[in-house]
C-alpha positions in Angstrom: -19.8 1.7 -6.5 -18.6 4.9 -5.0 -21.4 4.7 -2.4 -20.3 1.1 -1.7 -16.7 2.3 -1.0 -17.9 5.1 1.2 -20.1 2.7 3.3 -17.2 0.2 3.5 -14.8 3.0 4.6 -17.2 4.2 7.3 -18.4 0.9 8.7 -15.4 -1.5 8.8 -12.9 -1.2 11.7 -9.5 0.1 10.7 -6.9 -2.6 9.9 -3.6 -2.5 11.8 -1.6 -0.9 9.0 -4.2 1.8 8.5 -4.1 2.7 12.2 -0.3 2.7 11.9 -0.4 5.2 9.1 -2.9 7.2 11.0 -0.3 7.5 13.8 2.1 9.0 11.2 -0.4 11.6 10.3 -0.1 13.0 13.9 3.6 13.7 13.3 5.4 16.3 11.2 8.0 14.2 9.5 9.7 14.3 6.1 9.8 10.5 5.9 9.2 7.4 7.9 11.2 4.2 8.3 8.7 2.0 6.4 7.5 4.4 3.7 7.7 8.0 2.3 5.3 10.5 3.9 2.5 11.1 1.3 0.1 8.6 2.9 0.4 10.5 6.2 -0.4 13.7 4.5 -3.4 12.1 2.7 -4.8 10.9 6.1 -4.2 14.3 7.6 -6.4 15.8 4.9 -9.2 13.3 5.5 -9.2 13.6 9.3 -9.1 17.4 8.9 -12.4 17.1 7.1 -14.1 14.2 9.0 -12.1 14.1 12.2 -10.4 10.9 13.6 -13.1 8.5 12.2 -12.9 5.5 10.0 -14.1 7.6 7.0 -11.7 10.4 7.9 -8.7 8.1 7.7 -9.9 6.4 4.5 -11.4 9.4 2.7 -8.3 9.9 0.6 -8.8 6.5 -0.9 -12.3 7.5 -2.2 -10.8 10.6 -3.9 -7.8 8.6 -5.2 -10.2 6.1 -6.9 -12.1 8.8 -8.6 -8.9 10.6 -9.8 -7.5 7.3 -11.0 -10.6 6.5 -13.1 -10.6 10.0 -14.6 -6.9 9.6 -15.6 -7.4 6.1 -17.1 -10.4 7.3 -19.0 -8.6 10.3 -20.4 -5.6 8.2 -21.4 -7.9 5.9 -23.4 -9.8 8.8 -24.9 -6.7 10.5 -26.2 -5.3 7.3 -27.7 -8.5 5.8 -29.2 -11.1 8.6 -29.5 -13.6 5.9 -28.9 -16.4 6.5 -26.3 -17.0 2.7 -25.8 -13.4 2.2 -24.9 -13.6 5.0 -22.4 -16.6 3.4 -20.7 -14.7 0.1 -20.6 -11.7 1.9 -19.1 -13.9 3.4 -16.3 -15.6 0.1 -15.5 -12.4 -2.1 -15.4 -11.1 -0.8 -12.0 -14.6 -1.3 -10.6 -14.4 -4.9 -11.5 -11.1 -5.5 -9.7 -11.5 -6.2 -5.9 -8.5 -4.1 -4.8 -9.8 -1.0 -6.7 -13.5 -1.5 -6.7 -13.7 -2.0 -2.9 -10.3 -2.1 -1.2 -9.1 1.3 -2.6 -11.1 2.5 0.4 -8.5 0.7 2.6 -5.8 3.4 3.0 -2.3 2.4 2.2 0.8 4.0 0.6 -0.6 2.7 -2.7 -3.7 4.9 -2.3 -1.5 7.9 -2.9 1.0 6.2 -5.3 -1.7 5.0 -7.8 -3.2 8.4 -9.0 0.2 10.0 -9.1 1.7 7.2 -11.1 -1.2 7.4 -13.5 -0.8 11.1 -13.7 2.8 10.6 -14.8 1.7 8.2 -17.5 -1.0 10.5 -18.5 1.5 13.4 -18.9 3.7 11.2 -21.1 0.7 10.3 -23.2 0.1 14.0 -23.7 3.7 14.2 -24.7 3.2 11.6 -27.4 -0.1 13.2 -28.5 1.4 16.6 -29.5 5.1 16.2 -28.9 5.1 19.2 -26.6 8.1 18.9 -24.4 6.5 20.8 -21.5 4.6 17.7 -20.6 7.9 16.1 -19.5 7.9 18.7 -16.7 4.5 17.5 -15.6 5.6 13.9 -15.8 8.6 14.8 -13.5 6.3 16.5 -11.0 3.8 13.5 -10.8 6.7 11.0 -10.9 8.2 12.7 -7.9 4.9 12.7 -6.1 4.5 9.0 -6.8 8.0 8.3 -5.4 7.0 10.5 -2.4 4.1 8.0 -1.9 5.9 4.6 -2.4 9.4 3.5 -3.3 8.3 0.6 -5.5 7.0 3.0 -8.2 10.6 3.3 -9.2 9.9 0.2 -11.2 8.0 2.4 -13.7 11.3 3.8 -14.8 12.0 1.1 -17.3 8.7 2.0 -19.0 9.7 5.7 -19.1 13.1 4.9 -20.4 11.7 2.7 -23.1 9.2 5.4 -24.0 12.1 7.9 -24.4 14.7 5.6 -26.1 12.9 3.1 -28.3 10.7 5.3 -30.6 12.3 7.2 -33.5 12.2 10.4 -31.5 15.0 9.4 -29.1 17.6 11.7 -30.6 15.3 14.7 -30.4 14.3 14.1 -26.8 17.8 13.2 -25.6 19.0 16.6 -27.0 16.1 18.4 -25.5 16.3 20.0 -22.0 12.7 18.9 -21.1 13.2 15.3 -20.1 16.2 16.2 -18.0 14.4 19.1 -16.4 11.5 16.7 -15.7 14.0 14.4 -13.9 15.3 17.2 -11.8 11.8 18.2 -10.9 11.1 14.6 -9.8 14.3 14.6 -7.7 13.4 18.0 -6.1 9.9 16.8 -5.2 11.4 13.6 -3.7 14.0 15.6 -1.8 12.2 15.4 1.6 12.8 11.7 1.7 16.5 12.2 0.8 16.9 14.9 3.4 15.3 12.8 6.1 17.4 9.8 5.2 20.6 11.8 5.1 19.8 12.9 8.7 19.0 9.3 9.8 21.8 7.2 8.3 19.7 6.3 5.2 17.5 4.2 7.4 14.4 3.8 5.2 16.6 2.9 2.2 18.5 0.3 4.2 15.2 -1.0 5.6 13.9 -1.7 2.1 17.2 -2.9 0.8 17.6 -5.5 3.6 14.1 -6.8 2.8 14.9 -7.1 -0.9 18.2 -8.9 -0.7 17.9 -11.0 2.5 18.7 -14.7 1.5 15.7 -17.0 1.5 15.0 -20.5 0.3 13.2 -21.3 -3.0 9.5 -21.9 -2.4 6.7 -22.8 -4.7 4.3 -21.8 -2.0 5.3 -18.1 -2.2 5.1 -18.3 -6.0 1.6 -19.7 -5.7 0.7 -17.0 -3.1 1.7 -14.3 -5.5 -0.2 -15.7 -8.5 -3.2 -16.4 -6.4 -3.1 -12.9 -4.9 -3.2 -11.3 -8.3 -6.1 -13.4 -9.4 -8.0 -12.5 -6.2 -7.3 -8.8 -6.2 -7.4 -8.1 -10.0 -10.0 -10.7 -10.9 -10.1 -14.3 -12.1 -11.2 -13.2 -15.5 -9.7 -9.7 -15.6 -6.1 -10.8 -14.8 -5.7 -13.1 -17.9 -7.6 -10.5 -20.0 -5.1 -7.8 -18.8 -2.0 -10.0 -19.4 -3.2 -10.9 -22.9 -3.8 -7.2 -23.7 -0.4 -6.3 -22.3 1.3 -8.9 -24.4 -0.4 -7.7 -27.6 0.3 -4.1 -26.7 4.0 -4.9 -26.1 4.2 -6.8 -29.4 2.5 -3.9 -31.3 4.6 -1.2 -29.5 8.0 -2.7 -30.0 7.3 -3.9 -33.6 6.1 -0.4 -34.7 8.0 1.6 -32.1 4.7 3.2 -31.0 5.5 5.3 -27.9 2.3 4.9 -25.8 2.1 1.1 -26.4 5.7 0.8 -25.3 5.1 2.9 -22.2 1.9 1.1 -21.1 3.2 -2.5 -21.6 6.7 -2.0 -20.2 5.4 -0.1 -17.2 3.3 -3.1 -16.2 5.2 -6.2 -17.5 8.6 -5.3 -16.0 7.3 -5.0 -12.3 5.0 -7.9 -12.9 7.8 -10.2 -14.0 10.1 -8.8 -11.2 7.6 -9.6 -8.5 7.1 -13.0 -10.2 10.8 -13.7 -9.9 11.0 -12.5 -6.3 8.0 -14.6 -5.4 10.2 -17.7 -5.9 11.8 -16.9 -2.5 9.8 -14.1 -0.9 6.1 -13.7 -0.1 5.0 -10.6 -2.0 2.8 -8.3 0.0 -0.8 -7.8 -1.0 -0.3 -4.2 -2.0 3.1 -4.3 -3.5 2.1 -4.8 -7.2 -1.1 -2.6 -7.0 0.4 0.5 -8.5 0.8 -1.1 -11.9 -2.6 -2.7 -12.7 -4.5 0.6 -13.4 -2.0 1.2 -16.2 -2.9 -2.3 -17.5 -6.6 -1.4 -17.5 -5.9 1.4 -19.9 -4.0 -1.0 -22.1 -7.0 -3.4 -22.1 -9.4 -0.7 -23.3 -7.0 0.6 -25.9 -6.2 -2.9 -27.2 -9.9 -3.5 -28.1 -9.8 -0.6 -30.5 -6.3 -1.2 -31.8 -7.2 -4.8 -32.8 -9.8 -3.4 -35.1 -7.4 -0.8 -36.5 -4.7 -3.3 -37.1 -7.0 -5.6 -39.1 -7.1 -8.6 -36.7 -9.6 -11.3 -37.6 -13.2 -10.6 -36.6 -13.4 -13.7 -34.4 -10.3 -12.5 -32.4 -11.9 -9.0 -31.9 -15.3 -10.5 -30.9 -13.6 -12.8 -28.4 -11.6 -10.0 -26.9 -14.6 -7.8 -26.5 -16.6 -10.7 -25.0 -14.0 -11.6 -22.4 -13.6 -7.9 -21.5 -17.4 -7.7 -20.9 -17.3 -11.0 -18.9 -14.5 -9.6 -16.8 -16.5 -6.4 -16.0 -19.7 -8.2 -15.2 -18.3 -11.0 -13.1 -15.8 -8.7 -11.4 -18.3 -6.1 -10.3 -20.6 -8.9 -9.1 -17.8 -10.3 -7.0 -16.9 -6.9 -5.5 -20.5 -6.4 -4.5 -20.8 -9.9 -3.0 -17.6 -9.4 -1.0 -18.8 -6.0 0.2 -22.1 -7.5 1.4 -20.2 -10.4 3.1 -18.1 -8.0 5.2 -20.8 -5.3 5.8 -24.0 -7.3 6.2 -23.4 -11.0 6.6 -22.9 -12.6 10.1 -20.8 -15.6 9.0 -17.1 -16.3 8.9 -16.3 -18.8 6.1 -12.5 -18.5 6.3 -11.9 -18.8 10.0 -8.6 -17.3 11.2 -7.4 -16.9 7.6 -10.0 -14.2 6.8 -7.9 -11.2 5.7 -10.3 -8.7 7.2 -11.4 -10.7 10.3 -7.8 -11.5 11.2 -7.3 -7.8 12.0 -10.7 -7.2 13.6 -11.8 -7.2 17.3 -9.1 -4.9 18.8 -11.9 -3.0 20.6 -12.2 -6.1 22.8 -8.5 -5.8 23.7 -8.8 -2.0 24.2 -11.8 -2.5 26.6 -9.9 -4.9 28.8 -6.8 -2.7 28.8 -8.9 0.2 30.0 -10.3 -1.9 32.8 -6.8 -2.9 33.9 -5.5 0.6 33.7 -8.1 1.6 36.2 -7.5 -1.4 38.5 -3.7 -1.3 38.5 -3.1 2.4 38.5 -0.9 2.1 35.4 -0.6 5.4 33.5 0.8 4.2 30.1 0.6 1.3 27.7 3.6 -0.7 26.5 3.6 -2.9 23.4 6.3 -4.8 21.4 4.8 -4.8 17.9 3.7 -2.0 15.8 0.3 -3.5 15.1 -0.8 -3.5 18.7 0.9 -0.1 19.2 -1.1 1.4 16.4 -4.5 -0.1 17.5 -4.0 1.0 21.1 -3.2 4.5 20.0 -6.3 4.5 17.7 -8.6 3.4 20.5 -7.2 5.6 23.2 -6.7 8.7 21.0 -4.1 10.3 23.2 -5.9 9.8 26.5 -3.1 7.4 27.6 0.5 7.4 26.3 1.2 4.3 24.1 4.8 3.2 23.6 6.3 0.4 21.4 9.3 -0.3 23.6 11.3 -2.0 20.9 12.0 -1.2 17.2 12.5 2.4 18.2 13.9 3.1 14.7 10.3 3.2 13.6 9.7 6.4 15.6 12.7 8.5 14.8 11.8 12.2 15.2 8.4 11.5 16.8 7.0 13.9 19.4 7.1 13.3 23.2 4.2 10.9 23.8 3.9 12.1 27.4 7.0 11.1 29.4 5.7 12.9 32.5 3.1 10.1 32.7 5.6 7.3 31.9 8.8 8.0 33.9 8.7 6.3 37.3 5.0 5.3 36.8 3.7 1.8 36.4 2.8 0.7 32.9 0.6 -2.0 31.3 2.3 -4.3 28.9 0.0 -5.6 26.1 1.5 -8.4 24.0 0.2 -11.0 21.6 0.8 -14.5 22.8 3.3 -16.2 22.7 5.5 -13.1 22.0 5.5 -12.5 25.7 8.0 -15.3 26.2 10.8 -13.6 24.1 14.1 -12.0 25.2 12.9 -8.5 25.1 13.1 -7.8 28.8 16.3 -9.7 29.6 18.6 -6.6 29.8 16.1 -4.3 31.5 15.2 -3.6 35.1 11.5 -4.0 34.5 9.5 -6.1 36.9 6.5 -7.8 35.2 3.4 -8.9 37.0 1.0 -11.1 35.0 -2.6 -9.9 34.9 -4.2 -12.5 32.7 -5.1 -12.4 29.0 -7.8 -11.3 26.6 -8.9 -12.8 23.4 -9.6 -10.9 20.1 -12.4 -12.5 18.1 -14.4 -11.9 15.0 -17.8 -13.5 14.2 -17.3 -16.2 16.8 -13.7 -17.1 15.8 -10.8 -16.3 18.1 -8.1 -14.6 16.1 -5.5 -13.9 18.8 -4.9 -14.0 22.5 -3.0 -11.2 24.3 -1.2 -11.3 27.6 -1.5 -8.3 30.0 1.2 -7.5 32.5 1.9 -4.7 35.0 5.3 -3.1 34.5 7.2 -1.4 37.3 10.8 -0.4 38.0 11.7 0.7 34.4 11.3 3.7 32.1 11.6 3.0 28.4 14.3 4.7 26.5 12.6 6.4 23.5 15.9 7.1 21.7 18.2 4.1 22.4 21.6 3.9 20.5 21.5 2.2 17.1 23.3 -0.9 18.4 20.6 -1.5 21.0 18.2 -4.4 20.5 15.5 -2.0 21.4 16.4 0.3 18.5 16.8 -2.1 15.6 13.8 -3.0 13.4 13.4 -6.8 13.2 14.6 -7.1 9.6 18.0 -5.7 10.6 18.1 -7.7 13.8 17.4 -10.9 11.9 14.4 -11.7 14.1 11.5 -11.3 11.6 10.3 -14.1 9.4 10.3 -13.1 5.7 6.6 -13.8 5.5 4.5 -10.7 6.5 1.3 -11.3 8.4 -2.0 -11.0 6.4 
């Protein structure tokens, strides 16, 4: 399965968000508008080893998967002392599409998952021997998880329940260790706080606006969320995990067992929160992914605990059987999907294909290169971060690429080459029909249409892009905050609440 992930990472073209995070790795920033900086540092490590290649960008995901499996296995080993449960714990992530294959697709979750698991592992060590020093390790890993993705803050209810519900709460509340652990987490997270203090708390406001923006009730977004969990976790594994979590929560809160409380609360709280938000908001495909590895540990532990708690033999056999079915069917599905994307020539899903919908940018880049040579343009302009990221990926610094709007995304970025931009013609690359918007109304730019180019995958046209020659204007890389070229679209009210696939 690791070989499969390595082949997948090396063969498939980068998706747009992956290329976007790769552009971050070229900057020395404490934080970014969209996310904390850890994913940029992960990519920088991979590209230092394997250069700016698909595998280099995605290498951190391969390491993160291995580290995550080790942590899940050791959590289960320490709780159960059962070798079969440990084997199950290692196999369960392989049976989930997101982890068994798509962990090779780099995202902020790639970094958040192993650090979140390491925090849970440290707390399990605390419960194992009641050594308060493990609170310090939990604070370190919790801070690193927050430095990877903001949504891991939803693990805090699980940590709070672990601290407050068991009989030891008075002891730990009076101990300096949990409080020192919290200070360590805050110190590790401080780069994000420093950057935001310098930039009007931009990334916090960005996330806050996304979370509270008013939207209408929709069964469609609810169905999308539930369907996404089935698809990425597994049609059998998802109900197996939810059943195990329910039993774990019942056992933990009934007997005040610390680890059971921690595991169940750390997953069920964010799962139910996302379920509630999905009534009005489309939940992104990676948003809940930090929590399911904790659920896999709960599944393996639950198999052993059922025996220890004296549950009926039929219940135990059924639980074991469904866990095995989840592993076998899940791994088979992961392998089939790998073969479909790596070896098959077909496109069964048309434009809805989640991988194909972001493929084919090399066709756009090739046409852009031709037009640069024909028109004498010295730089590329775009108006969405996806096209910006892919053009930067394919041109690798040979030509300056500028996203002329949403300049808040690029606060603190280095000079992209203004000597090649100022008073020079540019080439505007824009996904149709976005070229008909109001972006250029208040500028002096003159636009000369040059035609369009289509982006296709396995015979299906995914998008069409207009190409235009720009003259008479130099982009302002640092417009004032009230400028329409500065604001990100969430703040400007121009972005639909539904993210693209």
